[in-house]
ROMI-994231 format. One record per residue (C-alpha): residue in three letters; x, y, z; residue number from 1. Coordinates in nm, 2 decimals. Each point is the difference from the previous one (the first is absolute). Layout:
N
REC  type      xx      yy      zz  seq
REC   ala       X       Y       Z  NUM
...
REM end
This chain:
425
REC  type      xx      yy      zz  seq
REC   met    0.00    0.00    0.00    1
REC   asn    0.29    0.23    0.08    2
REC   ile    0.15   -0.05   -0.34    3
REC   val   -0.33    0.09   -0.17    4
REC   leu   -0.05    0.31    0.22    5
REC   gly    0.37    0.09   -0.04    6
REC   val   -0.02   -0.02   -0.38    7
REC   ile   -0.31    0.21   -0.01    8
REC   ile    0.15    0.27    0.22    9
REC   gly    0.32   -0.02   -0.20   10
REC   leu   -0.18    0.05   -0.33   11
REC   ile   -0.18    0.30    0.14   12
REC   val    0.32    0.16    0.14   13
REC   leu    0.21   -0.07   -0.32   14
REC   met   -0.27    0.13   -0.23   15
REC   ser   -0.05    0.31    0.22   16
REC   leu    0.37    0.08   -0.01   17
REC   val    0.03   -0.04   -0.37   18
REC   val   -0.31    0.21   -0.06   19
REC   ala    0.15    0.27    0.23   20
REC   his    0.32   -0.02   -0.21   21
REC   glu   -0.20    0.04   -0.33   22
REC   phe   -0.20    0.28    0.16   23
REC   gly    0.32    0.19    0.06   24
REC   his    0.07   -0.02   -0.38   25
REC   phe   -0.36    0.11   -0.06   26
REC   ile    0.02    0.31    0.21   27
REC   ala    0.34    0.10   -0.14   28
REC   ala   -0.11   -0.06   -0.36   29
REC   arg   -0.32    0.22    0.04   30
REC   arg    0.20    0.27    0.17   31
REC   asn    0.26    0.01   -0.27   32
REC   gly   -0.24    0.01   -0.30   33
REC   val    0.01   -0.36   -0.10   34
REC   trp   -0.33   -0.16   -0.09   35
REC   val   -0.10   -0.31    0.19   36
REC   glu   -0.22   -0.23   -0.21   37
REC   glu   -0.09   -0.25    0.27   38
REC   phe    0.06   -0.07    0.36   39
REC   gly   -0.06   -0.36    0.10   40
REC   ile   -0.02   -0.20    0.32   41
REC   gly    0.11   -0.36   -0.07   42
REC   phe    0.10   -0.12   -0.34   43
REC   pro   -0.22   -0.08   -0.30   44
REC   pro   -0.23   -0.15   -0.10   45
REC   arg   -0.23    0.28    0.11   46
REC   ala   -0.28   -0.07    0.24   47
REC   lys   -0.16    0.34    0.01   48
REC   ala    0.09    0.35   -0.12   49
REC   trp   -0.11    0.36    0.01   50
REC   val    0.09    0.30   -0.21   51
REC   lys    0.02    0.36    0.11   52
REC   asn   -0.30    0.20   -0.10   53
REC   pro    0.09    0.26   -0.27   54
REC   glu   -0.28    0.22    0.15   55
REC   tyr    0.17   -0.01    0.34   56
REC   thr    0.33    0.11   -0.16   57
REC   lys   -0.18    0.28   -0.18   58
REC   trp   -0.17    0.10    0.32   59
REC   gln    0.33    0.01    0.18   60
REC   lys    0.15    0.24   -0.26   61
REC   glu   -0.30    0.23    0.01   62
REC   lys    0.00    0.01    0.38   63
REC   lys    0.38    0.08    0.00   64
REC   ala   -0.05    0.28   -0.26   65
REC   ala   -0.30    0.15    0.20   66
REC   lys    0.20    0.00    0.32   67
REC   lys    0.30    0.17   -0.18   68
REC   ala   -0.24    0.26   -0.14   69
REC   gly   -0.17    0.06    0.33   70
REC   lys   -0.34   -0.11   -0.13   71
REC   lys   -0.26   -0.21    0.18   72
REC   phe   -0.02   -0.36   -0.12   73
REC   asp   -0.30   -0.21    0.10   74
REC   lys   -0.02   -0.25   -0.29   75
REC   lys   -0.09   -0.35    0.13   76
REC   arg    0.29   -0.24    0.04   77
REC   pro   -0.03   -0.29   -0.24   78
REC   lys    0.11   -0.36    0.09   79
REC   lys    0.38   -0.04    0.00   80
REC   trp    0.01   -0.36   -0.12   81
REC   leu   -0.22   -0.19   -0.25   82
REC   pro   -0.02   -0.37   -0.05   83
REC   phe    0.22   -0.11   -0.29   84
REC   pro   -0.20   -0.25   -0.21   85
REC   lys    0.18   -0.32   -0.11   86
REC   gly   -0.09    0.07   -0.36   87
REC   glu    0.23    0.31    0.02   88
REC   trp    0.30   -0.16    0.17   89
REC   gly    0.19   -0.04   -0.32   90
REC   lys   -0.04    0.36   -0.11   91
REC   lys    0.23    0.29    0.10   92
REC   gln   -0.15    0.25    0.24   93
REC   lys    0.06    0.37    0.04   94
REC   glu   -0.05   -0.02    0.37   95
REC   leu    0.18   -0.19    0.28   96
REC   ile   -0.11   -0.37    0.05   97
REC   phe    0.00   -0.15    0.35   98
REC   ser   -0.02   -0.38    0.00   99
REC   ile   -0.01   -0.29    0.25  100
REC   asn    0.15   -0.31   -0.15  101
REC   phe   -0.02   -0.37    0.07  102
REC   leu    0.37   -0.08    0.09  103
REC   pro    0.06    0.14    0.36  104
REC   ile    0.38    0.03   -0.04  105
REC   gly    0.05    0.38   -0.02  106
REC   gly   -0.11    0.28   -0.21  107
REC   phe    0.11    0.23   -0.29  108
REC   cys    0.01    0.35   -0.13  109
REC   ala   -0.02    0.01   -0.38  110
REC   met    0.13    0.34   -0.12  111
REC   lys   -0.02    0.13   -0.35  112
REC   gly    0.31   -0.07   -0.21  113
REC   glu    0.22   -0.16    0.26  114
REC   ser    0.29   -0.02   -0.24  115
REC   asp    0.27    0.27    0.04  116
REC   ser   -0.02    0.07   -0.38  117
REC   asp   -0.37    0.06   -0.01  118
REC   lys   -0.04    0.38   -0.05  119
REC   arg   -0.38    0.03   -0.02  120
REC   pro   -0.16    0.26    0.22  121
REC   glu   -0.06   -0.12    0.36  122
REC   ser    0.21   -0.31   -0.05  123
REC   phe    0.27   -0.12    0.23  124
REC   gly    0.26    0.04   -0.27  125
REC   gln   -0.07    0.37   -0.05  126
REC   ala    0.06    0.07    0.37  127
REC   ser    0.33    0.16    0.10  128
REC   phe    0.27   -0.20    0.16  129
REC   trp   -0.07    0.14    0.34  130
REC   gln   -0.37   -0.08   -0.04  131
REC   lys    0.08   -0.36   -0.10  132
REC   thr    0.22   -0.03    0.30  133
REC   lys   -0.28    0.11    0.23  134
REC   ile   -0.25   -0.24   -0.16  135
REC   leu    0.24   -0.30    0.00  136
REC   phe    0.10    0.04    0.37  137
REC   ala   -0.34    0.11    0.13  138
REC   gly   -0.10   -0.37    0.05  139
REC   val    0.31   -0.06    0.20  140
REC   ala   -0.07    0.31    0.21  141
REC   met   -0.35   -0.12    0.06  142
REC   asn    0.12   -0.33    0.14  143
REC   trp    0.24    0.17    0.23  144
REC   leu   -0.28    0.23    0.11  145
REC   val   -0.24   -0.29    0.07  146
REC   ala    0.28   -0.17    0.21  147
REC   phe    0.05    0.33    0.19  148
REC   ile   -0.38    0.03    0.07  149
REC   leu   -0.03   -0.37    0.11  150
REC   leu    0.31    0.03    0.23  151
REC   thr   -0.12    0.33    0.15  152
REC   ile   -0.34   -0.17    0.08  153
REC   leu    0.19   -0.29    0.16  154
REC   ala    0.23    0.24    0.19  155
REC   phe   -0.31    0.16    0.15  156
REC   thr   -0.20   -0.32    0.07  157
REC   gly    0.28   -0.25    0.07  158
REC   met    0.31   -0.07   -0.21  159
REC   pro    0.15   -0.36    0.00  160
REC   his    0.38   -0.01   -0.02  161
REC   phe    0.14   -0.22   -0.27  162
REC   ile    0.34    0.15   -0.08  163
REC   glu    0.30    0.05    0.21  164
REC   asn    0.02    0.35    0.17  165
REC   gln   -0.34    0.09   -0.15  166
REC   phe   -0.04    0.38    0.03  167
REC   gln   -0.19    0.15    0.29  168
REC   ile    0.02    0.31    0.22  169
REC   asp    0.05   -0.12    0.35  170
REC   ser   -0.15    0.30    0.16  171
REC   asp   -0.33   -0.06   -0.19  172
REC   val   -0.06   -0.37    0.01  173
REC   ser   -0.19   -0.24    0.22  174
REC   val    0.03   -0.37   -0.02  175
REC   ser   -0.30   -0.23    0.04  176
REC   ser   -0.10   -0.37   -0.05  177
REC   gly    0.34   -0.15    0.01  178
REC   lys    0.09   -0.21    0.30  179
REC   ile    0.35   -0.13    0.07  180
REC   ile   -0.01   -0.30    0.23  181
REC   val    0.30   -0.15    0.17  182
REC   ala    0.00   -0.36   -0.11  183
REC   lys    0.32   -0.11    0.18  184
REC   val    0.26    0.16    0.23  185
REC   leu    0.35   -0.13   -0.05  186
REC   asp    0.19   -0.11    0.30  187
REC   asp    0.27    0.23    0.14  188
REC   ser   -0.11    0.28   -0.24  189
REC   pro   -0.06    0.37    0.07  190
REC   ala   -0.38   -0.07   -0.02  191
REC   ser    0.02   -0.28    0.26  192
REC   arg    0.21    0.20    0.24  193
REC   ala   -0.24    0.29   -0.02  194
REC   gly   -0.30   -0.22    0.06  195
REC   leu   -0.18   -0.01   -0.33  196
REC   lys   -0.23   -0.31   -0.02  197
REC   glu   -0.17   -0.20   -0.27  198
REC   asn   -0.34    0.14   -0.12  199
REC   asp    0.11    0.36    0.10  200
REC   gln   -0.12    0.25   -0.26  201
REC   ile    0.26    0.26   -0.09  202
REC   lys   -0.18    0.32   -0.08  203
REC   ser    0.28    0.27    0.01  204
REC   ile    0.37    0.06    0.04  205
REC   thr    0.14    0.31    0.17  206
REC   val    0.36    0.12   -0.05  207
REC   asn    0.13    0.33    0.14  208
REC   gly   -0.35    0.12    0.07  209
REC   lys   -0.12   -0.07   -0.36  210
REC   thr   -0.28   -0.26   -0.02  211
REC   thr   -0.07   -0.20   -0.32  212
REC   glu   -0.32   -0.19   -0.04  213
REC   val    0.07   -0.37   -0.10  214
REC   gly   -0.25   -0.15   -0.24  215
REC   asp    0.22   -0.24   -0.20  216
REC   thr    0.30   -0.22    0.05  217
REC   ser    0.22    0.20   -0.24  218
REC   thr   -0.04    0.32    0.21  219
REC   leu    0.10   -0.18    0.32  220
REC   ile    0.30   -0.17   -0.16  221
REC   ser    0.13    0.32   -0.16  222
REC   glu   -0.04    0.19    0.33  223
REC   asn    0.18   -0.28    0.19  224
REC   glu    0.29   -0.01   -0.25  225
REC   ala    0.03    0.38    0.00  226
REC   his    0.03    0.02    0.38  227
REC   arg    0.22   -0.29    0.08  228
REC   gly    0.19    0.04    0.33  229
REC   glu   -0.25    0.26    0.12  230
REC   thr   -0.27   -0.02    0.27  231
REC   val   -0.34    0.02   -0.15  232
REC   glu   -0.35   -0.02    0.14  233
REC   tyr   -0.28   -0.22   -0.14  234
REC   gly   -0.36    0.07    0.05  235
REC   val   -0.14   -0.35    0.06  236
REC   glu   -0.36   -0.13    0.04  237
REC   arg   -0.02   -0.30    0.23  238
REC   asp   -0.32   -0.16    0.13  239
REC   gly   -0.20    0.31   -0.11  240
REC   lys    0.23    0.24    0.18  241
REC   thr    0.26    0.23   -0.14  242
REC   glu    0.35    0.03    0.16  243
REC   asn    0.33    0.14   -0.11  244
REC   ile    0.31   -0.23    0.00  245
REC   lys    0.35    0.13   -0.03  246
REC   val    0.25   -0.21   -0.19  247
REC   glu    0.37    0.04   -0.06  248
REC   leu    0.04   -0.12   -0.36  249
REC   gly    0.29   -0.21   -0.11  250
REC   gly    0.29    0.18   -0.14  251
REC   lys    0.13   -0.01   -0.36  252
REC   asp    0.20   -0.32    0.06  253
REC   ala   -0.29   -0.17    0.18  254
REC   thr   -0.19   -0.28   -0.17  255
REC   tyr   -0.34    0.16    0.07  256
REC   ala   -0.11    0.35    0.06  257
REC   leu   -0.31   -0.10    0.20  258
REC   gly   -0.02   -0.38   -0.02  259
REC   ile   -0.36   -0.09   -0.08  260
REC   ser   -0.19   -0.16   -0.28  261
REC   met   -0.31    0.19   -0.10  262
REC   gln   -0.34   -0.07   -0.15  263
REC   gln   -0.21    0.27   -0.18  264
REC   lys   -0.37   -0.01    0.04  265
REC   asp   -0.22    0.22   -0.22  266
REC   gln    0.16    0.25   -0.23  267
REC   ala    0.15    0.33    0.10  268
REC   leu   -0.17    0.30   -0.16  269
REC   tyr    0.17    0.35    0.01  270
REC   arg   -0.24    0.29    0.01  271
REC   ser    0.10    0.36   -0.08  272
REC   thr   -0.20    0.32    0.01  273
REC   trp    0.14    0.33   -0.15  274
REC   ser    0.29   -0.19   -0.15  275
REC   ala   -0.21   -0.25   -0.19  276
REC   pro    0.06    0.17   -0.35  277
REC   ile    0.37    0.02    0.08  278
REC   val    0.01   -0.37    0.09  279
REC   gly   -0.20   -0.08   -0.32  280
REC   ala    0.24    0.19   -0.22  281
REC   ala    0.31   -0.13    0.17  282
REC   thr   -0.12   -0.36   -0.01  283
REC   thr   -0.08    0.04   -0.37  284
REC   ile    0.36    0.10   -0.06  285
REC   gln    0.12   -0.29    0.22  286
REC   leu   -0.21   -0.25   -0.20  287
REC   thr    0.13    0.15   -0.33  288
REC   gly    0.36   -0.05    0.12  289
REC   glu   -0.07   -0.35    0.11  290
REC   thr   -0.17   -0.09   -0.33  291
REC   tyr    0.30    0.12   -0.20  292
REC   lys    0.24   -0.17    0.24  293
REC   gly   -0.19   -0.33   -0.03  294
REC   leu   -0.01    0.04   -0.38  295
REC   gly    0.38    0.06   -0.02  296
REC   thr    0.07   -0.30    0.22  297
REC   ala   -0.23   -0.22   -0.21  298
REC   val    0.17    0.11   -0.33  299
REC   tyr    0.35   -0.05    0.16  300
REC   asn   -0.09   -0.34    0.12  301
REC   leu   -0.14   -0.10   -0.33  302
REC   phe    0.30    0.11   -0.22  303
REC   ser    0.26   -0.11    0.25  304
REC   gly   -0.17   -0.34    0.03  305
REC   ile   -0.01   -0.04   -0.38  306
REC   phe    0.37    0.10   -0.02  307
REC   lys    0.10   -0.25    0.27  308
REC   gln   -0.17   -0.29   -0.20  309
REC   phe    0.29    0.02   -0.24  310
REC   ser    0.26   -0.06    0.27  311
REC   pro    0.19   -0.33    0.00  312
REC   asp   -0.02   -0.01    0.38  313
REC   glu   -0.31   -0.19    0.12  314
REC   thr   -0.02    0.20    0.33  315
REC   thr   -0.02    0.33   -0.20  316
REC   arg   -0.27   -0.15   -0.23  317
REC   glu   -0.20   -0.10    0.31  318
REC   glu    0.04    0.36    0.13  319
REC   gly   -0.13    0.12   -0.34  320
REC   lys   -0.31   -0.22    0.03  321
REC   thr   -0.07    0.13    0.35  322
REC   ala    0.03    0.36   -0.13  323
REC   ile   -0.24   -0.07   -0.29  324
REC   gly   -0.24   -0.16    0.24  325
REC   ala    0.02    0.31    0.23  326
REC   ala   -0.07    0.22   -0.30  327
REC   gly   -0.31   -0.20   -0.09  328
REC   asp   -0.12    0.00    0.36  329
REC   ser    0.03    0.38    0.03  330
REC   val   -0.24    0.08   -0.29  331
REC   ser   -0.36   -0.07   -0.04  332
REC   gly   -0.25    0.04   -0.28  333
REC   pro   -0.39    0.02   -0.01  334
REC   val   -0.04   -0.36    0.10  335
REC   gly    0.23    0.03    0.30  336
REC   ile   -0.16    0.33    0.11  337
REC   leu   -0.36   -0.13   -0.03  338
REC   gly    0.06   -0.36    0.09  339
REC   val    0.25    0.03    0.28  340
REC   leu    0.04    0.36    0.14  341
REC   phe   -0.36    0.11    0.03  342
REC   pro   -0.13   -0.33    0.14  343
REC   ala    0.29    0.00    0.26  344
REC   phe   -0.10    0.36    0.10  345
REC   val   -0.38   -0.06    0.03  346
REC   asp    0.03   -0.13    0.36  347
REC   thr    0.24    0.26    0.11  348
REC   gly   -0.24    0.29    0.00  349
REC   phe   -0.10    0.30   -0.21  350
REC   ser    0.30    0.20    0.09  351
REC   asn    0.24   -0.25   -0.15  352
REC   ile   -0.21   -0.03   -0.32  353
REC   leu    0.01    0.38   -0.03  354
REC   phe    0.38    0.00    0.05  355
REC   leu    0.04   -0.27   -0.27  356
REC   ala   -0.21    0.22   -0.24  357
REC   ala    0.23    0.29    0.07  358
REC   leu    0.30   -0.22   -0.06  359
REC   ile   -0.14   -0.12   -0.33  360
REC   ser   -0.08    0.36   -0.10  361
REC   val    0.36    0.10    0.07  362
REC   ser    0.12   -0.30   -0.20  363
REC   leu   -0.21    0.09   -0.30  364
REC   ala    0.15    0.35    0.01  365
REC   cys    0.35   -0.13    0.03  366
REC   met   -0.04   -0.25   -0.28  367
REC   asn   -0.16    0.26   -0.24  368
REC   val    0.30    0.23    0.05  369
REC   leu    0.24   -0.26   -0.13  370
REC   pro    0.15    0.08   -0.35  371
REC   ile   -0.18   -0.29   -0.18  372
REC   pro   -0.17    0.12   -0.32  373
REC   ala   -0.33   -0.18    0.07  374
REC   leu   -0.03    0.20    0.33  375
REC   asp   -0.04    0.37    0.07  376
REC   gly    0.36    0.06    0.09  377
REC   gly    0.12   -0.18   -0.31  378
REC   arg   -0.24    0.19   -0.23  379
REC   phe    0.13    0.33    0.14  380
REC   leu    0.36   -0.11   -0.05  381
REC   leu   -0.07   -0.10   -0.36  382
REC   ile   -0.16    0.33   -0.08  383
REC   ala    0.28    0.19    0.18  384
REC   ile    0.27   -0.19   -0.19  385
REC   phe   -0.15    0.08   -0.34  386
REC   arg   -0.06    0.36    0.11  387
REC   leu    0.37    0.03    0.09  388
REC   arg    0.11   -0.16   -0.32  389
REC   lys   -0.24    0.25   -0.19  390
REC   lys   -0.15   -0.29   -0.19  391
REC   glu   -0.36   -0.09   -0.05  392
REC   leu   -0.13   -0.29    0.20  393
REC   thr   -0.23   -0.15   -0.26  394
REC   lys   -0.31   -0.21    0.09  395
REC   glu    0.16   -0.31   -0.16  396
REC   ile    0.33    0.03    0.20  397
REC   glu   -0.19    0.08    0.33  398
REC   glu   -0.24   -0.29   -0.05  399
REC   lys    0.29   -0.24   -0.09  400
REC   ile    0.21    0.09    0.31  401
REC   val   -0.30    0.00    0.24  402
REC   ala   -0.13   -0.33   -0.14  403
REC   arg    0.33   -0.18    0.05  404
REC   ala    0.04    0.14    0.35  405
REC   phe   -0.36   -0.11    0.08  406
REC   thr    0.07   -0.35   -0.13  407
REC   val    0.30   -0.02    0.23  408
REC   leu   -0.22    0.12    0.29  409
REC   leu   -0.27   -0.26   -0.08  410
REC   ile    0.27   -0.28    0.00  411
REC   leu    0.12    0.13    0.34  412
REC   ile   -0.35    0.01    0.14  413
REC   ala   -0.06   -0.36   -0.13  414
REC   leu    0.31   -0.12    0.17  415
REC   ile   -0.09    0.17    0.33  416
REC   thr   -0.35   -0.14   -0.03  417
REC   val    0.14   -0.35   -0.04  418
REC   leu    0.21    0.05    0.32  419
REC   asp   -0.31    0.14    0.18  420
REC   val   -0.20   -0.31   -0.10  421
REC   ile    0.27   -0.23    0.13  422
REC   arg    0.02    0.19    0.33  423
REC   leu   -0.38    0.00    0.03  424
REC   phe   -0.03   -0.38   -0.03  425
REM end
């Protein structure tokens, strides 16, 4: 049941993020004088469609003109959208078409003359280089904006921590839900000498008058390591009562700083107030850095692994196989995201699903910036190169380059999908 629910939630999230990406292109195109022929949710075949009412467009222009002239305008507002009959679907329209399509795997923004060489009025090709830049990267900007909004909401309602040293402003954060329970106290350790016991819940740690709320094991471990050799005070809940226990932590050469094994019950959520937008922006930047770091590691593992396969040394070849395996494990396609990630997150709560959506939104932005001709960053690079060379990027050349890059992408997606299916079963 979790798999079915996870797949449904995953499809909704993925489609929403792609539609947001395409909506960024749509806004930028309209603002920069490029005509958008159709904006679609999902991919064809069409399920239902509407066309913008020409009378509404006319009414808008008349209202704007009357306002500019300082005249009263009381003409009745016509319907903005009209049903688009199936019999007309094959015909070109002078107004924007909005469609809902059967394949729930994204969305699209069909602009007039998307080739760089198309010089018809209101086409993408006739736009200036700066206008094309804004249109191409507007989708990427929209995905980063969506991630920022989601993470800001999470910072205000309760942010889970998934990355090391995840950003927060200590003076404006409260920790809730997470419970760190002492599972075992090691003999002759700083914890046993101070009187910590099994089933104690560690709630806070105070060093030099500064108290840090403890909601996850990583926070406690990092605080213990940072203050080795010092005397710290733990806020401990025992049998329903709270008491403070002072512990002299082990020094740098000691085996243990504290000497306990821990168990985390429930998940720690970090809530901010005035700093929520700052936390949202900083976490978006952190996730962007982690995404590119992970991508770089995966590419390095892949190519170093392939290179090592040509070594005469068997140990080196085995290292290469391990590196290739690590590269494969670090990437995931639609099957892995829908069949593994979202079902795994269904039981962990809404906050985690929202965080995963923000992470995927950041990943979409990062991927589309890459200089691959089939993606936004690649198309920009292609247009820029021909502009610098002062040569015309003809429709034939552009389509040939983009088609070949797209073929390579499809092969890569197919390989990742095979790996996802193997991992799934």
